[in-house]
N, C-alpha and C positions, 0 to 999 in steps of 0.2 A: 272608080270606087263609089258605091252607093252611099248617099248622104242621108242623115236624119233631118227631119223638118224642124225649123226654128219656130217654136210656138209658145215658149214660156217667157213671161215678163217678170219684173221684180217681185211682185206679190206672189206669183206662182212659185218662184224660186225660193222665197222665204218660207212659204207654206211647206214645201217639200223638205227644206232644211229642218223646220220645226217638227215635222212628222217623223224625220229620221232620228231626232234626238229625244224629244219629250217621251217619257215612258221608260226608257232603258235605265236611267239613273235612279228614278224614283222607285220603280217596282222590282229592280233586280240587284243593283250595285250597293245601295246604302248599307245593307247589313254587313257584308264582308269588308267593306271599306271602314266601317266603324270598328270592327274587330281588329283590323290592321292598325288603325290610328291609335287605339288604346283609350280614347276619351271622346266626349262630344266636341270639345274645343278642337281636338286634333282632327276630327272629321271636317269641321268648317275650314280649318287651315288647309287641309289636303284638297278640299273642293276648290278653294281659291287658287292653289298651285296648279291643279289640273286645268282650271279655267284659263289661267294665264298662259300655260303652255299651249292650250288649244287656241288662244287668241293669236299667239305668235305664228302657229301653224296656219291659222285662217288667213292672216295677213299675207303670208307667203303663197298660200294656195290661190287667193284672190288675184294677186299680181300675175302669177303664172297662168291662171285660167283666162285672164283677159288677154294675155299674150298669145296663148295657144288654145283658142276656143273650139275644142273638139272633144269627143268622148274619150275617156281613158284616165283623166286626172294625172296623178304623178307618174304613171306609167309613161305617158307622153312627155311630161316635163323632164323626167329623168333622162329619157332617150335624147331629147333635143339639147339639154344643157350639160349632161354629165356623161352621155354615151349609152349605147344599147344595153350593156350589162346592168348598169344602175337602173335603167328603166325597167328591165325585166324583173330585177329583184323587187322593185316597188310594186309592179303589177302583180307578180306572183304573191307577194305578201298581202296585198289588198284582197285578192281573190280568195286565198285560203283563210285569211283572218275573218273576212266578212261572211264567208260561207259558214264558219263556226258561229258568228253572230246571228246569222239567219236561223241556224238550228237552235241556238239558245232562246231566241225570241219565240220561235214556233213552239218549243217545249213549255215556255212560260204561258203561252195562250192555252195550251192543253191543260196545264196545271190549274189555271184559274177557272176554265170552263167546265172541265170534267176530270177531276184529279185522278180518278181510278182508271181512266183511259186516256192519259195525257198524250201518248205517242200517236195513236190513230187520229186524235183531234189535231195534233200538230201537223201531221201529213196532209190532212184535209185543208188546213189553213194555208199551207204552202201552195197547194194546187189551186185553190180558189184565188189567191192573190196573184199568182202567176197569170191566170186567165185575165184578171183585171189589167195587169201590165201589158199583156199582149194586145189589148184593145187600143193602145196608143198612150203617149205620154200625157195628153190632155186629160184622158180618163184617170190616169194615175194622180195628176194634180188635183182634179175635181174630187176624187175619192179621199185624198189626203186632207183636203180642205175641211170636209165634214168630220173626218176622224180627229183632226186637231181641235176643232170646235168642241166636240164632245169631251175630249181629253182635258182641255183647259177648264171646262165647266166643272168636271169632277175634281180636278186639283184645287180649284177655288173653293169648292164645297168642303174638301178635307181641311184646307187651311182655315176656313171660317169655323168649322166644328172644333178644330184643335185650339184655336185662339179663344173661343167664347164658350166652350163646352164645360169649363170648370176644372179641367185637369192640367192646364198650362202652368208650368213652373220653370221660370227662366234659370233658376239655380241648378236644375238638373243638367243643363248643357255642359257645364264644366266638370261633371262627374266622370270618373274613370269607368271602363267597362268591367273592371273587377275580374279580368281573366276570361270573360265571356267570349264566345266565338271560336272559330276554328283556325284562325291565322295567328301564328306566333309573331308579335310585332317587335320583340326584342328592344333595342334602343329606340328612343322616341323619334329621332330624325329619320331612321330607317323605316320605322313604322309609318310615318307621315308620307314618305315617298312611295311606300308600298300602297298605301291607301290612295294616293294621288294617281298612281299607275292604274289601279283598278277603276277609279272614277273616270279616268280618261275614256273608258269604254262608253260612257254616257254622253260624251261630247263629240265623238268622231263622226257623227251623222252629217255635220256641215259639209263634209267632202262630197256628199251626194250632189250638191249644187255644182261643184266643179266637174264631177264625172258626167253630168248632163250638159256640159258646156256646148256641145254641138246642137242642142235643142233650145238654147236660150237666145232670145232676141237681143240685139245690141250687147253682146257679151262683154265688150270693153267697159261698158257702163253698168250693166245689170249685175254681173258677178261681184265686183268689188263692193257694191252696195248691199247685196243680199246676204253674203257670207257673214260679215261682222254683225249685221242686224239680227239674223237668226241666232247666232251664237250668244249675243248679249241678252236677248230675251230669255233664252234657255238658262243661262247662268243665274240671272235674277230669280227665275222660277225655282231652280234647284236650291239656291241659298235660302229662300223663304221657306220652302218645304222642309229642308234639313233642320232649320231652327225650330219649326213647329213640331216636327217628329221627335227631335231630341228632347224638347221641353215637355212633351206629353208622356213619352215612353221611357225616357232616360237612356243613356248609352248602353247599359248592360242588356236591357230588353231588346233594344234596336239591333244590337250585334248578333242576336240569335233569331231574329224575326224572319219569317218567310214571306210575310205580307205586311210590311210596315204601315202603309196607309190605312189598310183595313183595321189593323190593330189600334191605330190612333182613334178611329171612330168607335171601336168597341170599348176603348178605355173610358170614353165619355158616357157610356151607358145608353147610347142611342141605338137600340137594337133595330135591325133591318137596314140601316144605312150602310153597314159593311157590305151588304150584297150589291148595293149601288156602286160602291167603290170597287168591288171586285169586277163588276161589269165594266166600269170605266177603265180599270187596269187592262182588261182584255182588249178594249177598243184602242187604248193607247199603244199597246204592243203590236196590234194589227197594223196601225199606222207606221210604226217603225219597220216592221217586216216588209210592208208594201214598198217603201222607199228603198230598203236594203236590197231587195231582189232587183229593182230597177238599176241601182247603182252598180252592183256586181256585174249585171248583164252588160252594161256599157263598157266596163273595163275589159271583160272577156272579148267583146266586139273589137276593141282597140288592139288587143294583143293578137287576135286572130287575123286582123288586117295586115299585121306585120309578120305573120307566120310564127309568132312565139307560142301560139296555141293553134290547134287544127284550123285550117283555112275555111272549113265548112261552117264554122261558127260566125263568120263575118257577114252572113246574109242579113239584109234589111227587108222587112216585109213590104211588098209593093203598095199595099193599101194603108196600113196603119203606121208605116215608117218607124218600126221598132226592131231591135235586134232579136227576132223571135227565136231563132235557133239557140243563141247564147242564153236567153232567159230560160228556155226549156232545159238546157243542159245544167244551168245553175240549180233549177228546181229539182232535177233528178239527183244531183249530188247532195243537196240539203236534205232531201228525203232519206238518203242513206245515212247521213250523219245523225239525223233525228232518231233513227232506229238504234244507234249505238252510243250517242253522246250523253253528256252530263252538263247541266247549266253552268255551274260554278267553274268547272274546268274550262269550258268553252269561253267564258269571260276572260280568264287570265291568258289563254292562248291567243284570243283575238286581240287583246290589249298589246301583247308583245309584238305580233306581226304588224299591227297597224301603227304602232309607235315607230317601228323601223321604216315603214312607208312614209311617215311624216318627217323623220330624220332626213330622208332623201329629198322630200319636198323642200325643206329649209336649205339643204345644201345646194339644190338647184336654184333657189331664189337668191342665194348669195352671189351667183354669177350674173344676175341681172343688173347690178350696179345700183346707185342711189335712186330714190324717188325723185323724178324731175320736178314735181310740185312741192317737194320738201315738207309735206304735211306730217309725215311719220318717219321715225328713224328705222326704216324698213330693214336695212342691213343688220342693225343691232338686234332687232326683233327676230330676224331669221337666225342669227348666231345663237341667241338665247333659246330659241325654239329647238335648234339642233342639239344643244347641250342638254336641255330639259328632256327631250325625248330619250336620249341615251341614258340619262340618269334614271328615268322612270322605268325603262326596260330592265336595268340592272337591279332595281329594287323590287321587281315583281317576284311572286313566289317561285322558288327554284324550278319546280315541275313545269310551270308555265313557260319559263325562259328556255328550258331544255327542249320542250316540245316545239315552241315557236322557232327557235334557232335551228333545230333539226330539220323541220319542214322547209325552212328557207334554204338550208344548205343542200337538201336533196334537189330542190328546184334549180338552184344555181349550178350544181354539178351536172344535172341533165342538160341545162342550157349550154354549158361549156363543152360537154362531150358532143352535143349535136353540132355546135359550131366548128 
């Protein structure tokens, strides 16, 4: 079996994790999550809940990735710890969910760059970033490093403008949305869980570090350090920007905003800076999409190696040592979804299938036993992560749950019939 080259260190892995997460929550998810939570305070609580579930999942993912340092993530862990069927459901859920995420990110790029021609721009972005990934994982890490640097600069600019631009009002954070937004939040606890489920979309990128496990140097040491570090940095960034955005716009305006950070700058009266923010948003989402395509391609490679997907996709390029056929196939499917899809529906669908993926991650981690170093209550965290994932799935909008469960069921039925 052809192997990928181990070229990534801790810094590279953290950068890829940051590139996979920064951008999605800030530029896409905050508005529908605020509408679901029903208030600014509710959004912050939901963000903390999503971050805690993500931390539980990250702990389980890091332990399993150190134990099984190869491409595929929970597809591999599920097969090894729970059996082939659990592994297939995890892999299938990841591939279809993250394909929807790729389409959502590509459409976001098109909407920011050229709103009147969003779909053609989205297709062009997918093709261009696939070419970068095909040049090798080091090229991906290098490009992501620059994209993350630009993204962080723009986010710091927005935070500074929001804090010192004269419109910051801490009292706005606790205000209700007043019925704004398109999601019926109903009872407050259900609304909080719905918001947390949607916000989980913004954290799921840390799995990219695990799915690249076959390309990480010293995976037993590198992955357990890189995953929580990347996740912690992103959580702090999201919390800070959520506070600034709520304090400037208020929950009602945020719930219906299509470009929250640009609106923050516009609210301060600094004309022209909103264009800088829109450019920064595009760059941030490009970084997310670059890492997403790489991660999905590696899971497709792992599934093709075990013949759960066509074996022709298991090829590794002899020079660049990347799963070139798998990445080309992913790009082709994303292009089709871009032509037919909708951003908000893609977010809910992706959250549903990826939460199922992480539920299997935590179930697999429970079979590993306690941490020999006794530094963390890893079994308790895995159990909490499993319960949290299932609760967030049930709290998602009904259409997203039906679509996600339906696609998972179709894949599972096809697997059982083939077996």
